[in-house]
C-alpha positions as CSV (number, residue, x, y, z in Angstrom):
1,M,5.7,24.3,6.0
2,K,8.2,23.2,3.3
3,R,9.4,19.7,4.0
4,T,12.4,18.0,2.3
5,L,13.5,14.6,3.0
6,A,16.4,13.2,0.8
7,F,18.3,10.2,1.9
8,G,22.2,10.3,1.4
9,G,24.4,7.6,2.4
10,L,23.0,4.5,4.1
11,V,25.2,2.9,6.6
12,A,24.2,-0.8,7.7
13,T,25.3,-3.5,9.8
14,A,24.1,-7.1,10.0
15,G,25.3,-7.5,13.6
16,L,22.4,-8.1,16.2
17,L,21.8,-5.4,18.9
18,A,23.4,-5.6,22.2
19,A,21.2,-7.4,24.7
20,G,20.9,-4.7,27.2
21,L,17.7,-2.4,27.2
22,A,17.7,1.3,27.7
23,A,15.6,3.1,30.3
24,P,11.9,3.0,29.4
25,A,10.7,5.7,27.0
26,Q,7.6,6.5,25.3
27,A,6.4,9.5,23.2
28,T,4.7,12.2,25.3
29,P,1.6,14.1,24.1
30,Q,4.2,16.9,23.0
31,D,5.8,14.3,20.7
32,V,2.7,13.5,18.8
33,A,1.5,15.5,15.9
34,S,-2.1,15.0,14.6
35,D,-3.6,16.5,11.4
36,A,-7.0,16.4,9.9
37,L,-7.5,14.7,6.6
38,A,-11.3,14.9,6.1
39,T,-12.7,17.2,9.0
40,N,-16.3,16.2,8.7
41,G,-18.8,13.8,7.2
42,I,-19.5,16.0,4.1
43,A,-15.9,16.3,3.3
44,A,-15.3,12.6,3.8
45,W,-18.3,11.7,1.6
46,A,-17.1,14.2,-1.1
47,T,-13.6,12.5,-1.0
48,A,-15.1,8.9,-1.7
49,A,-17.2,10.3,-4.6
50,Y,-14.0,12.0,-6.1
51,W,-12.4,8.6,-6.4
52,W,-15.6,6.9,-7.8
53,N,-16.4,9.7,-10.1
54,N,-16.2,9.5,-13.9
55,E,-16.2,5.5,-13.9
56,Y,-13.4,5.3,-11.2
57,A,-11.1,7.4,-13.3
58,N,-8.9,8.6,-10.5
59,L,-8.4,5.2,-9.1
60,V,-7.7,3.7,-12.4
61,N,-5.3,6.4,-13.5
62,A,-3.4,6.7,-10.2
63,T,0.3,5.9,-10.4
64,P,2.6,4.7,-7.7
65,Y,4.1,7.4,-5.4
66,N,7.9,7.8,-6.2
67,V,8.6,10.7,-3.9
68,E,11.6,10.0,-1.7
69,T,12.2,6.2,-2.6
70,K,15.8,5.9,-3.4
71,V,18.3,5.3,-0.4
72,V,21.9,5.7,-1.6
73,A,24.2,3.2,-0.1
74,K,28.0,3.4,-0.7
75,H,29.6,1.7,2.3
76,I,29.0,-0.5,5.3
77,S,29.6,0.4,8.9
78,K,28.4,0.0,12.4
79,G,25.3,1.7,13.7
80,G,21.7,1.6,14.0
81,P,18.8,1.2,16.3
82,A,18.5,0.2,20.0
83,P,15.5,-0.3,22.2
84,D,14.5,2.7,24.4
85,S,12.5,0.4,26.7
86,K,11.2,-3.1,27.3
87,P,10.0,-5.0,24.1
88,G,6.2,-5.1,23.7
89,V,3.4,-6.2,21.5
90,V,-0.2,-5.4,20.7
91,P,-2.1,-8.3,19.5
92,A,-3.9,-8.4,16.1
93,I,-7.6,-8.2,15.8
94,G,-9.1,-11.7,16.6
95,D,-5.6,-12.8,17.8
96,E,-5.8,-11.4,21.4
97,K,-6.1,-14.8,23.0
98,K,-4.4,-17.0,20.6
99,S,-0.7,-18.3,20.6
100,A,1.5,-18.0,17.6
101,A,2.0,-21.1,15.3
102,K,4.4,-21.9,12.5
103,S,3.2,-22.6,9.0
104,K,5.4,-23.1,5.8
105,N,2.6,-21.7,3.4
106,V,2.4,-18.0,2.6
107,N,-1.1,-16.8,2.8
108,L,-1.5,-13.1,1.8
109,P,-3.0,-11.0,4.5
110,K,-6.4,-9.3,3.9
111,T,-5.4,-6.3,5.8
112,T,-3.0,-5.0,3.1
113,G,-4.2,-2.5,0.5
114,K,-3.4,0.7,-1.2
115,V,-3.8,4.3,0.1
116,F,-4.8,6.7,-2.6
117,F,-4.3,10.5,-2.6
118,D,-3.5,13.5,-4.6
119,G,0.2,14.4,-4.6
120,A,1.7,18.0,-4.8
121,D,1.4,17.7,-8.7
122,G,-2.4,17.6,-8.4
123,R,-2.4,13.9,-9.7
124,P,-3.6,10.7,-8.1
125,H,-1.1,8.3,-6.6
126,W,-1.0,5.4,-4.3
127,C,1.3,3.7,-1.7
128,S,1.0,0.4,0.2
129,A,-0.5,0.1,3.7
130,T,-2.1,-2.1,6.2
131,S,-4.9,-2.3,8.6
132,V,-3.8,-2.2,12.3
133,Q,-5.3,-3.0,15.7
134,S,-7.4,-0.2,17.4
135,A,-10.1,0.3,19.9
136,Y,-12.6,0.9,17.2
137,H,-11.1,-1.2,14.5
138,N,-10.4,1.9,12.3
139,M,-6.8,2.5,11.8
140,V,-4.3,2.2,8.9
141,A,-0.5,2.3,9.2
142,T,1.9,3.4,6.2
143,A,4.9,5.6,5.6
144,G,4.8,9.0,7.0
145,H,5.4,10.6,3.4
146,C,2.5,8.7,2.2
147,V,0.3,10.8,4.3
148,Y,2.3,14.0,4.9
149,D,3.0,16.4,2.0
150,T,6.7,16.6,1.7
151,E,6.7,18.5,-1.7
152,S,4.6,21.5,-1.0
153,N,3.4,23.8,1.9
154,A,0.5,21.9,2.6
155,A,0.4,19.8,5.7
156,T,-1.2,16.6,4.4
157,L,-1.9,15.0,1.1
158,K,-5.4,15.5,-0.2
159,N,-8.3,13.1,-0.8
160,W,-6.6,10.5,1.3
161,V,-8.3,7.0,1.4
162,F,-7.5,3.3,2.1
163,V,-8.7,0.4,-0.2
164,P,-7.9,-3.0,1.1
165,G,-7.5,-5.7,-1.6
166,Y,-7.8,-3.1,-4.5
167,Y,-7.5,-4.6,-7.9
168,Q,-8.3,-2.8,-11.3
169,S,-10.9,-0.5,-9.8
170,K,-12.4,-3.2,-7.6
171,T,-13.0,-2.3,-4.0
172,P,-14.0,-5.5,-2.5
173,W,-14.4,-4.2,1.1
174,G,-15.1,-0.7,0.2
175,I,-13.3,2.7,0.3
176,Y,-12.2,4.1,3.8
177,V,-11.7,7.8,3.9
178,G,-9.0,9.1,6.3
179,K,-10.2,11.1,9.2
180,T,-7.1,12.1,11.3
181,A,-3.4,11.3,10.7
182,Y,-1.0,10.9,13.7
183,T,2.9,11.0,13.4
184,H,5.9,11.9,15.6
185,Y,6.4,15.6,16.1
186,D,9.9,15.2,14.7
187,Y,8.5,13.9,11.4
188,D,5.8,16.4,11.1
189,V,8.2,19.3,11.7
190,Y,11.7,18.2,11.0
191,E,11.2,15.3,8.6
192,D,13.2,13.1,10.7
193,G,13.8,9.8,8.8
194,D,13.7,7.9,12.0
195,R,10.1,8.8,12.4
196,D,8.8,8.2,8.8
197,Y,5.6,6.5,9.7
198,A,2.0,7.4,10.1
199,F,-1.1,6.0,11.8
200,V,-4.5,7.1,10.3
201,T,-8.1,6.7,11.7
202,V,-10.6,6.1,9.0
203,Y,-14.3,6.4,8.7
204,N,-16.5,3.5,8.1
205,G,-16.2,2.0,4.6
206,L,-18.3,3.1,1.8
207,K,-19.6,0.8,-1.0
208,F,-20.9,1.8,-4.4
209,N,-22.6,-1.0,-6.0
210,H,-23.9,0.5,-9.1
211,D,-22.7,0.9,-12.6
212,G,-23.4,4.5,-12.1
213,V,-25.4,6.9,-9.9
214,I,-29.2,6.2,-10.8
215,P,-30.6,9.6,-12.0
216,F,-33.1,11.1,-9.5
217,T,-36.8,10.8,-10.3
218,P,-39.5,11.6,-7.8
219,A,-41.2,8.4,-8.6
220,N,-38.0,6.3,-8.0
221,P,-35.8,8.0,-5.4
222,G,-33.6,4.9,-4.8
223,S,-30.6,5.9,-2.8
224,W,-31.4,9.6,-3.0
225,K,-31.9,11.6,0.3
226,K,-33.6,14.9,0.6
227,V,-31.7,17.6,2.3
228,S,-32.1,21.3,3.2
229,Y,-30.6,24.0,1.1
230,E,-28.1,24.7,3.9
231,T,-26.7,21.2,3.7
232,Y,-26.7,21.3,-0.1
233,S,-24.7,24.4,0.0
234,K,-21.9,22.7,2.2
235,F,-21.0,20.5,-0.5
236,P,-18.1,21.4,-2.8
237,V,-19.3,23.8,-5.6
238,W,-18.3,21.2,-8.3
239,F,-20.6,18.5,-6.7
240,R,-23.8,20.8,-6.8
241,G,-25.9,20.2,-9.7
242,S,-23.9,17.0,-10.5
243,K,-25.0,13.4,-10.6
244,W,-24.0,13.1,-6.9
245,V,-25.8,16.2,-5.6
246,C,-28.8,17.7,-7.5
247,H,-31.9,19.7,-7.1
248,V,-35.3,19.8,-8.5
249,G,-36.6,23.1,-8.2
250,N,-36.0,24.3,-4.6
251,T,-35.8,20.6,-3.4
252,Y,-32.2,19.2,-2.8
253,Y,-31.0,15.8,-2.9
254,V,-27.8,13.9,-2.2
255,W,-26.8,10.4,-3.3
256,A,-26.4,8.0,-0.3
257,F,-23.7,5.3,-0.3
258,E,-23.9,1.9,1.4
259,D,-22.1,1.7,4.8
260,A,-19.5,-1.1,4.7
261,G,-18.8,-1.2,8.4
262,R,-15.5,-0.8,10.1
263,L,-12.3,-1.5,8.5
264,G,-11.0,-4.1,11.2
265,D,-14.4,-6.0,11.2
266,N,-14.1,-6.5,7.5
267,V,-10.3,-7.3,7.0
268,G,-9.0,-7.7,10.3
269,G,-6.0,-5.7,11.8
270,Q,-2.3,-6.5,12.4
271,G,-0.9,-6.3,15.9
272,L,2.0,-3.9,16.7
273,A,5.4,-4.8,17.9
274,Y,8.1,-2.4,19.2
275,N,11.5,-2.5,20.8
276,Q,12.1,-6.0,19.2
277,K,15.5,-7.5,18.8
278,I,17.0,-6.7,15.5
279,G,18.0,-9.9,13.5
280,Q,14.6,-11.5,13.6
281,P,12.8,-12.7,10.3
282,V,10.0,-10.6,8.8
283,F,7.5,-10.7,6.0
284,V,7.2,-7.6,4.0
285,F,3.8,-7.2,2.1
286,G,3.2,-4.6,-0.5
287,Y,2.5,-3.5,-4.1
288,P,6.0,-2.9,-5.6
289,S,6.0,-1.2,-9.1
290,G,8.4,0.7,-11.2
291,K,11.9,-0.3,-12.6
292,H,15.2,-1.2,-11.2
293,P,18.1,1.3,-12.0
294,D,19.0,-1.1,-14.9
295,G,15.6,-0.7,-16.5
296,N,14.2,-4.0,-15.4
297,Q,10.6,-4.0,-14.8
298,A,10.3,-6.6,-12.1
299,F,6.9,-5.7,-10.7
300,T,3.7,-4.2,-12.0
301,G,2.1,-2.8,-8.7
302,K,-1.1,-4.6,-9.7
303,T,-1.0,-7.6,-7.3
304,L,0.1,-8.0,-3.6
305,K,3.7,-9.3,-3.3
306,W,5.9,-10.6,-0.4
307,T,9.4,-10.8,0.6
308,Y,11.0,-12.4,3.6
309,G,14.3,-12.0,5.4
310,K,16.1,-11.1,8.6
311,T,16.4,-7.5,9.8
312,F,19.6,-5.7,10.3
313,A,20.5,-2.3,11.6
314,A,21.0,0.8,9.3
315,T,21.5,4.4,9.5
316,A,21.0,7.2,6.9
317,P,23.4,10.2,8.1
318,S,22.2,12.7,5.7
319,V,18.9,12.9,7.4
320,K,20.4,12.1,10.8
321,A,18.5,8.8,10.7
322,E,20.3,6.8,13.2
323,E,17.7,4.1,14.1
324,L,16.7,2.5,10.8
325,Q,16.2,-1.1,10.2
326,A,16.8,-3.0,6.8
327,V,15.9,-6.2,5.3
328,K,17.3,-7.7,2.0
329,S,14.5,-7.3,-0.6
330,S,14.3,-7.0,-4.4
331,F,11.2,-4.7,-4.0
332,T,11.5,-1.6,-6.1
333,G,10.4,1.7,-4.4
334,E,7.5,2.9,-6.2
335,G,4.4,1.6,-4.9
336,A,6.3,-0.4,-2.1
337,L,6.5,2.8,0.0
338,G,4.4,1.9,3.2
339,S,4.7,-1.8,2.8
340,S,4.1,-3.5,6.1
341,W,6.8,-5.5,7.9
342,L,5.3,-8.3,9.9
343,L,7.1,-10.1,12.7
344,K,5.9,-13.5,13.7
345,Y,3.4,-13.7,10.9
346,N,1.0,-16.7,11.2
347,N,-0.1,-18.0,7.8
348,G,-3.3,-19.7,9.0
349,R,-4.7,-16.5,10.6
350,R,-2.9,-14.3,8.3
351,L,-2.0,-12.0,11.2
352,G,1.3,-10.8,12.8
353,Y,2.8,-7.9,14.5
354,L,3.5,-4.8,12.4
355,N,7.2,-4.0,13.2
356,G,8.1,-1.6,10.5
357,V,6.9,0.3,7.1
358,T,9.0,0.6,3.9
359,I,10.3,4.2,3.5
360,G,12.9,3.6,0.8
361,V,14.9,1.0,-1.2
362,S,18.6,0.7,-1.9
363,D,21.1,-0.9,-4.3
364,T,23.8,-1.7,-1.8
365,D,26.3,-3.5,-4.0
366,G,26.0,-1.1,-7.0
367,N,24.8,-3.6,-9.6
368,D,21.8,-1.4,-10.6
369,R,19.2,-3.7,-8.8
370,Y,17.5,-2.7,-5.7
371,D,18.5,-5.3,-2.9
372,T,17.4,-3.7,0.3
373,S,14.4,-2.0,1.8
374,V,14.5,0.3,4.9
375,S,12.2,1.2,7.7
376,P,12.1,3.2,10.8
377,Y,12.8,1.1,14.1
378,F,9.6,0.8,16.0
379,D,10.5,1.7,19.5
380,G,8.5,3.1,22.6
381,E,8.1,6.4,20.9
382,T,6.4,4.7,18.0
383,Y,4.1,3.0,20.5
384,G,3.4,6.4,22.0
385,V,2.1,7.7,18.6
386,Y,0.2,4.7,18.0
387,S,-1.3,5.0,21.6
388,A,-2.4,8.6,20.8
389,A,-4.4,7.3,17.7
390,K,-5.8,4.1,18.7
391,N,-8.7,5.1,20.8
392,N,-10.4,7.6,18.5
393,W,-13.8,6.9,17.1
394,S,-14.6,8.0,13.5
395,G,-18.0,6.5,12.6
396,S,-20.1,6.3,9.5
397,I,-20.4,8.7,6.6
398,A,-22.6,7.0,4.2
399,V,-25.2,9.6,5.0
400,P,-23.0,12.4,5.9
401,W,-25.5,15.1,7.1
402,E,-27.3,15.4,10.3
403,N,-31.2,15.1,10.4
404,P,-31.8,14.3,6.7
405,L,-35.3,15.1,5.7
406,N,-37.7,12.2,4.8
407,H,-38.7,11.6,1.2
């Protein structure tokens, strides 16, 4: 299905929402769309090898995703989101029984990282993302168009992985391959800008602690595992006979990665807040890159950055987006897509409540400098999509085949 999301005029107001709450609402199962990213362990294992192949070439050469980043803003008016039920929160991992506390220092969260994927152009790209609370500590949140392919007829972007703390080919907590993506039906089908978010379950992380795969020798099998021909034949053709999957005569071997464990156990996971009052301060964490319209290169995208401000209501009429929120920010759009908006962020525990994800940036005063970031307003339907994703197990893919043969 061809998807096209092009923001037109941005309409915003700094006024707070009315105090009244609408009738309770939540996404029903019919409102939730789920799509497979890596359908089985072998496909997931191959995805990780793709990013590590050729001296991490795809990770190193990935560029910030620049699809659908600019939100045109020409005038200010009333409008914006309203709660659809009572406010609610899901506590962060490790924060379930703790109360919030204030701190003046800004310690960057370990939960934030980059999602890497192949775009419709066949080239590697990345967005910002964060780990969030879930039953199996295995979920990532980002912008919907950093998961769903809005440029071609494919449903989702290919070779999707999350790398928390990524820096110059370093993967300190491993690579986490996406298993299943969840979003609102209205985004999956209609590209509704109000629903431009996604929650993705990921497999256990994988670590690759060698300068290269150690060539197989019968005397020193190392991390190589013997498999049947049937298993060998399930791997992508370009893997067979490679340094990752090989055979000696009629005996077949596959390289086994090291299991890094569950994402949330390693870096934690932010909580979730929905139906919150507009006008509250949030921290925005992401990896902005690219230039301002005037050519100024303010960010490199190599290091995690933050911005801080109070949210205000916004709309984007061209995509019938009437329930956006915005915050003043100098983040440029490239790389910052998917940045996490954290409400009540506690600097000591580096945890808060995810209350939005960046889906675009805008120059609202016409001075050729981006000054505003926008996000969908997280409401009861957002919580419904989250709820559909949060209880799904993924597991380990370090040895992605069943019943491997002994050496």
